N, C-alpha and C positions, 0 to 999 in steps of 0.2 A: 490753571491746568492746561489751557490751550497753548500758552507760551512754552510750557514744558514739552508737550507733544510736538509742537512745531520745531522746537530746538532739536529733538531727537531725529525727526525727519530730515531737517536741514543738515545735521551732522553726517548722515549717510550721503547726501548730495555732495558735500564738501570733500568727503573721503573719496568718492567716486571720481570727482574732478581731479583730485590730487594724484590718484592712480593713473589717470589718463595722461596728465601733463608732466608728471615728475617720474622719470625712469627709476630714481632711487626708491620712491614709494612703491612703484610697481614691483621692483625687485624684492622689497621688504615683505610684501604679501605673497609673492610667488611661492607656490608649494604649501602654503599655510592652509590648514583646515581648522576652523574655530567657529563655534556658535557661542554668543554671549548675550546678556540682556542688561538693559538699564531700565529701572522701574521705581515706582514708589512703594511704600509699605502697604498701601491700600490696593495694589495690584495693577495700577496703570503703568504701561510701559511699552517697550519696543524691543524686539530681539534682532540681532545682527548675525549674518552668516558670511564668513570669509571662506572662499574656496574657489579653485580654478582661476586664481588671479583676479577675482571680482569681490565686490562688497555689495551685499543686498541686505535690506531690512524689512521687517514685517511688523505691523501693529499687533499688540498683544504680547503674550509671554510664551516661552517654550518650556517643555518639561525637563530637558536635560542640558542646561547651558554649561559651558566650560567655566564661566564665572558670572557673577551677578553683582551689579552696583545697585544697591537699594537705598533710595533716599527717603527720609522721614515723610516728606510730602512734596508735591509738585513745585511749590514755591522755593523750598530749600534746594531741590534738584536744579531748578532753573538758575538760581543764584550761584550755586557752586559750579555748574557746568559752563556758565557764561562769564565767570569771573576773569578779570584781566590777569590776576595773579593765580593762575590755575593750580599750580602745585601747592602753594600755601593754602589756597581755598580748600583743596581736597584734604589736606592734613588737618585743617581746622574742623572740617565736616566730620572727619573720622573721630577726632578728639571729642567733639560735642555729641557724637552718635547721631548726627544728621545724615550720615552716610555710613552704610555697613557694606563691606565687601566680603563676598563668600565665593568659594570655589577654588580653582587652581591658581595659586599666587603667581606661579611662573607665567601663566597666560595673562594675568593682570599686568605684569611687568612688560610683557611683549606688547600689550595694548597701549601702555604708556609710551612705548617707543613709536607706535603708529601715530598717536596723537601729536607727537613732536613735529610731524610733517605738516600739521595745520597751523603751527606757530609762525608768526611773521618772522622774516629773516632778521637776525640781529644786525643792527646798524652801528657801525663804528663812527664815533664822533670825529669831526675833522681834526680836533686836538689829538686824540688818540692815534689817528692815522699818521699825523706828522711825527709822533714819537716813534712809531714802529716802522715808518718807511725807511727804505735804504736810499741814501743820497749818494 
């Protein structure tokens, strides 16, 4: 349970840092107003507020989120959210009903775009670089 709670808190810190350091990320959230939450089916979670070009989060749940990611339990939530293969892990979680998404699907898609800013940059292998370089 503690790992799940810490992961949600750290998620906020990573997003804040990305907004400060990456102008593209700051531009992505500019003008956006959204409240969403990530929780377990037992009610443990955190809600996130995006507005005025900032990202804030609060322990607990909110009454009217734009969308909710509900995990079967904290262990499943931690495993899915921290998976190296994040998109396939989400899809597996949905298929197994370890993750249920409710609310505005368009906002969920926007959120997926936001999480892309947290992905490490794609590294091109030296072999691929030599193929595509112009000599």
